[in-house]
C-alpha positions as CSV (number, residue, x, y, z in Angstrom):
1,X,124.8,129.7,96.7
2,X,125.0,126.4,94.7
3,X,121.8,125.3,92.8
4,X,120.7,121.7,93.2
5,X,121.5,119.6,90.2
6,X,118.7,118.3,88.1
7,X,120.5,115.0,87.3
8,X,119.8,112.1,89.6
9,X,122.5,111.0,92.1
10,X,124.9,108.4,90.8
11,X,123.7,105.9,93.4
12,X,120.2,105.9,91.8
13,X,121.5,105.0,88.3
14,X,122.4,101.4,89.0
15,X,119.0,100.8,90.7
16,X,117.2,102.2,87.7
17,X,119.2,100.0,85.4
18,X,118.5,96.9,87.4
19,X,114.8,97.9,87.5
20,X,114.6,98.2,83.7
21,X,116.6,94.9,83.2
22,X,114.2,93.1,85.5
23,X,110.9,94.8,84.5
24,X,111.1,94.2,80.8
25,X,111.5,90.4,81.0
26,X,108.7,90.3,83.6
27,X,106.4,92.3,81.2
28,X,107.4,90.0,78.3
29,X,106.6,86.9,80.4
30,X,103.2,88.3,81.4
31,X,102.4,89.2,77.8
32,X,103.4,85.7,76.6
33,X,101.4,84.1,79.4
34,X,98.3,86.2,78.8
35,X,98.2,85.7,75.0
36,X,99.8,82.3,74.4
37,X,98.5,80.3,77.3
38,X,94.7,80.6,76.5
39,X,95.5,80.0,72.8
40,X,97.5,76.9,73.6
41,X,94.7,75.5,75.9
42,X,91.8,76.2,73.5
43,X,89.3,73.3,73.9
44,X,85.5,73.0,74.6
45,X,84.5,73.3,78.2
46,X,80.8,73.0,79.0
47,X,80.1,74.3,75.5
48,X,76.3,74.6,75.1
49,X,75.2,72.0,72.5
50,X,71.6,70.9,71.7
51,X,70.3,67.4,71.1
52,X,66.9,67.2,69.4
53,X,64.6,64.3,68.7
54,X,62.7,61.5,70.6
55,X,64.3,60.6,73.9
56,X,64.8,57.0,73.0
57,X,66.6,58.0,69.8
58,X,68.8,60.7,71.4
59,X,69.9,58.7,74.4
60,X,72.9,57.2,72.5
61,X,74.0,60.5,71.1
62,X,73.9,62.1,74.6
63,X,76.0,59.2,76.0
64,X,78.6,59.6,73.3
65,X,78.8,63.4,73.9
66,X,79.0,62.9,77.7
67,X,82.2,60.7,77.2
68,X,84.2,63.7,76.2
69,X,85.0,64.7,79.7
70,X,82.8,67.7,80.2
71,X,83.4,69.2,76.8
72,X,79.7,69.9,76.2
73,X,76.7,71.1,78.2
74,X,73.8,69.2,76.7
75,X,70.4,71.0,76.1
76,X,67.5,68.7,75.1
77,X,64.9,69.8,72.5
78,X,61.8,68.1,71.2
79,X,62.5,68.7,67.5
80,X,64.6,70.5,64.9
81,X,62.5,73.6,65.0
82,X,63.1,74.1,68.7
83,X,66.8,73.5,68.2
84,X,67.0,76.1,65.4
85,X,65.3,78.6,67.6
86,X,67.7,77.9,70.4
87,X,70.7,78.5,68.1
88,X,69.2,81.8,66.8
89,X,68.6,82.9,70.4
90,X,72.3,82.1,71.2
91,X,71.3,79.5,73.8
92,X,73.5,76.9,72.2
93,X,76.2,77.0,69.6
94,X,74.8,74.0,67.6
95,X,72.6,71.0,67.8
96,X,72.5,67.3,66.8
97,X,69.2,66.4,65.4
98,X,68.3,62.7,65.3
99,X,66.2,61.8,62.2
100,X,65.1,58.6,60.5
101,X,67.6,59.4,57.7
102,X,70.5,59.8,60.1
103,X,72.0,62.5,62.3
104,X,71.9,66.1,61.2
105,X,74.2,68.8,62.6
106,X,73.0,72.4,63.0
107,X,75.7,75.0,63.5
108,X,76.1,78.8,63.5
109,X,79.4,79.9,62.1
110,X,78.4,83.5,62.8
111,X,78.6,82.7,66.5
112,X,82.0,81.2,66.1
113,X,83.6,79.7,63.0
114,X,86.0,77.8,65.3
115,X,83.2,76.2,67.3
116,X,81.3,75.3,64.1
117,X,84.3,73.5,62.7
118,X,85.0,71.7,65.9
119,X,81.4,70.5,66.1
120,X,81.5,69.2,62.5
121,X,84.7,67.3,63.2
122,X,83.4,65.8,66.5
123,X,80.0,64.7,65.2
124,X,81.5,63.5,61.9
125,X,84.0,61.4,63.8
126,X,81.3,59.7,65.9
127,X,79.2,59.1,62.8
128,X,82.0,57.6,60.9
129,X,82.6,55.1,63.8
130,X,79.0,54.0,63.4
131,X,79.2,53.8,59.6
132,X,76.8,56.7,59.0
133,X,77.1,60.2,57.4
134,X,76.1,63.5,59.0
135,X,74.4,66.3,57.0
136,X,75.5,69.7,58.3
137,X,73.4,72.9,58.1
138,X,74.7,76.3,58.9
139,X,71.7,78.0,60.5
140,X,73.3,81.4,61.0
141,X,76.2,81.6,58.6
142,X,79.2,84.0,58.9
143,X,79.5,86.7,56.2
144,X,80.9,85.4,52.9
145,X,83.5,88.2,53.0
146,X,84.7,87.0,56.5
147,X,83.9,83.3,56.7
148,X,86.6,82.6,59.3
149,X,85.8,85.6,61.5
150,X,89.3,87.0,61.1
151,X,88.2,90.6,60.4
152,X,85.7,90.4,63.3
153,X,88.2,89.2,65.9
154,X,90.8,91.7,64.6
155,X,88.5,94.6,65.5
156,X,88.8,94.0,69.3
157,X,92.4,95.3,69.7
158,X,92.0,98.5,67.7
159,X,88.9,99.5,69.6
160,X,90.7,98.9,72.9
161,X,93.7,100.9,71.8
162,X,91.4,103.7,70.6
163,X,89.7,103.8,74.0
164,X,93.0,103.8,75.8
165,X,94.3,106.7,73.6
166,X,91.2,108.7,74.1
167,X,91.2,108.3,77.9
168,X,95.0,109.1,78.1
169,X,94.5,112.2,75.9
170,X,91.8,113.6,78.0
171,X,93.9,113.1,81.1
172,X,97.1,114.5,79.7
173,X,95.4,117.6,78.2
174,X,94.0,118.4,81.7
175,X,90.3,118.3,80.8
176,X,88.1,118.0,83.8
177,X,84.5,117.7,84.7
178,X,81.9,118.1,82.0
179,X,84.5,119.0,79.4
180,X,86.2,115.7,80.0
181,X,83.0,113.8,79.8
182,X,81.9,115.6,76.6
183,X,85.3,114.8,75.0
184,X,85.1,111.1,76.0
185,X,81.6,110.7,74.7
186,X,82.3,112.6,71.5
187,X,85.4,110.7,70.7
188,X,83.7,107.4,71.4
189,X,80.8,108.3,69.1
190,X,83.2,109.3,66.3
191,X,85.2,106.1,66.7
192,X,82.0,104.1,66.6
193,X,80.9,105.6,63.3
194,X,84.3,105.3,61.8
195,X,84.7,101.6,62.8
196,X,81.2,100.8,61.5
197,X,82.0,102.4,58.2
198,X,85.1,100.3,57.9
199,X,83.9,97.0,59.3
200,X,80.4,97.1,57.8
201,X,80.4,99.3,54.7
202,X,83.9,98.6,53.5
203,X,85.0,95.1,54.7
204,X,81.4,93.8,54.9
205,X,82.4,91.8,58.0
206,X,79.2,92.9,59.8
207,X,75.7,92.3,58.5
208,X,73.4,93.8,61.1
209,X,71.8,97.2,61.5
210,X,74.5,99.8,60.7
211,X,73.6,102.3,63.5
212,X,73.2,99.6,66.1
213,X,76.7,98.3,65.3
214,X,78.1,101.9,65.4
215,X,76.4,102.2,68.9
216,X,78.0,99.0,70.1
217,X,81.4,100.0,68.8
218,X,81.1,103.4,70.4
219,X,80.0,101.9,73.8
220,X,82.9,99.5,73.7
221,X,85.3,102.3,73.2
222,X,83.7,104.5,75.8
223,X,83.9,101.7,78.4
224,X,87.7,101.7,78.0
225,X,88.3,105.4,77.6
226,X,86.1,106.3,80.6
227,X,87.8,103.8,82.8
228,X,91.2,105.1,81.9
229,X,90.3,108.8,82.4
230,X,88.2,108.0,85.5
231,X,90.9,106.1,87.4
232,X,93.5,108.7,86.4
233,X,91.2,111.4,87.8
234,X,91.1,109.6,91.1
235,X,94.7,108.4,91.6
236,X,96.7,110.3,89.0
237,X,98.6,109.3,85.9
238,X,99.2,105.8,87.3
239,X,95.5,105.1,86.6
240,X,96.3,105.2,82.8
241,X,98.8,102.4,83.2
242,X,96.6,100.2,85.5
243,X,93.6,100.2,83.2
244,X,95.7,99.9,80.1
245,X,97.4,96.8,81.6
246,X,94.0,95.2,82.5
247,X,92.6,95.9,79.0
248,X,95.7,94.9,77.1
249,X,97.0,91.9,79.1
250,X,93.7,90.5,80.3
251,X,90.8,91.9,78.2
252,X,92.1,91.2,74.8
253,X,93.5,87.6,75.1
254,X,90.6,86.7,77.5
255,X,87.9,88.1,75.2
256,X,87.3,84.8,73.3
257,X,86.6,86.9,70.1
258,X,88.5,84.5,67.9
259,X,86.8,81.4,69.3
260,X,84.3,81.5,72.2
261,X,84.5,82.1,75.9
262,X,83.7,78.4,76.5
263,X,86.8,77.5,74.5
264,X,89.2,79.2,77.0
265,X,90.5,77.7,80.2
266,X,88.5,78.6,83.3
267,X,88.2,81.1,84.8
268,X,89.7,83.0,81.8
269,X,86.5,82.8,79.7
270,X,84.4,84.2,82.5
271,X,86.8,87.0,83.4
272,X,87.0,88.0,79.8
273,X,83.3,88.6,79.6
274,X,83.5,91.0,82.6
275,X,86.0,93.2,80.7
276,X,85.2,95.6,77.9
277,X,86.9,93.7,75.0
278,X,85.1,90.4,75.7
279,X,81.7,92.1,76.4
280,X,82.1,94.2,73.4
281,X,82.8,91.3,71.1
282,X,79.8,89.3,72.5
283,X,77.5,92.3,72.1
284,X,78.7,93.0,68.6
285,X,78.0,89.4,67.5
286,X,74.5,89.5,69.0
287,X,73.7,92.8,67.3
288,X,75.3,92.1,63.9
289,X,74.3,88.4,63.4
290,X,71.5,87.4,65.8
291,X,69.1,90.4,65.8
292,X,70.2,91.4,69.4
293,X,69.7,87.9,70.9
294,X,71.5,87.5,74.3
295,X,72.6,91.1,74.2
296,X,71.5,92.2,77.7
297,X,74.4,90.8,79.7
298,X,77.3,92.3,77.6
299,X,75.4,95.5,77.2
300,X,75.0,95.9,80.9
301,X,78.7,95.1,81.4
302,X,79.8,97.8,79.0
303,X,77.3,100.3,80.4
304,X,78.6,99.8,84.0
305,X,82.2,100.3,82.8
306,X,81.3,103.5,81.0
307,X,79.0,104.9,83.8
308,X,81.5,104.2,86.6
309,X,84.3,105.7,84.5
310,X,82.5,108.8,83.7
311,X,81.3,109.1,87.3
312,X,84.9,108.8,88.5
313,X,85.9,111.6,86.1
314,X,83.3,113.9,87.6
315,X,84.1,112.8,91.2
316,X,87.8,113.4,90.6
317,X,87.2,116.8,89.2
318,X,84.9,117.7,92.1
319,X,87.6,116.6,94.6
320,X,90.3,118.6,93.0
321,X,88.1,121.7,92.9
322,X,87.2,121.3,96.5
323,X,90.9,120.9,97.5
324,X,91.9,123.9,95.5
325,X,89.1,126.0,97.0
326,X,90.0,125.1,100.6
327,X,93.7,125.8,100.3
328,X,94.7,128.5,102.9
329,X,95.6,131.8,101.3
330,X,99.2,132.8,101.6
331,X,99.6,135.7,103.9
332,X,102.0,138.3,102.7
333,X,103.8,140.7,104.9
334,X,103.3,144.4,104.2
335,X,106.1,146.0,102.3
336,X,107.3,149.2,103.9
337,X,107.2,152.2,101.6
338,X,110.2,154.6,101.4
């Protein structure tokens, strides 16, 4: 009897070659679109900006800001103290305060150095047209060791990669049920502590509570790793690729970590905040620089991703155990003796 050959038939080889030749350019095009398109279209879109002062004095400022085709979402405040409080609560990215000495610009480079620079340029340009000067005050400054937020934004991709690797490792090692959940939670906790040690203690790019930052970094990692392992537990190894694609090709470029969600084309900015990288970056900013202000939304997003992922891991394990337990036993014919 001839044994079947392990090599694929020759007719399948050309199809696989064509699939590879076509698939690689498609993936490259998707990557270029996902990463380059939002960066090339970066501009303010309904960016929350405050205007403070008497109504009669701020009317002209509001009209000038409204001419910029929906670039800013204007929030009105009675005085400078209220505007500062709104910036510290992350309600607005900055504020123009009208004073008898001239306009004053309040910014928060910790919220986004890119937005702070944009506001300075926009307000200074308007003031120059009127022959006045603008005094700029950074209410919540970025760390001196990371004034442009480069180290902060660079932390998004490694955390996503770590989460993907942890979820894939749990799946490929065949861990199921409580063991898989314990491995995912333990790995995320260790990654969070390590990342906090690097970003806070070594690079000094974070300035908030050390343990709170470690918790945010761990939760961000767990949201990705649990989603990877959870979907893989339900549909198989294809789940690893699906979640990895969403996190890499959508979550990272749509996160707005290097600028702000309101600086990305719609609905890219909104979608990015629904995914772990964007929610993780927003939560880390709130915890590290703003004493937890506006942290509820991104914290809930990450918690839902982690909870649903871990629940899927347990559900997939239970389904496999039930299927293996209900498989009919193979009846063996008695073997005659002698």
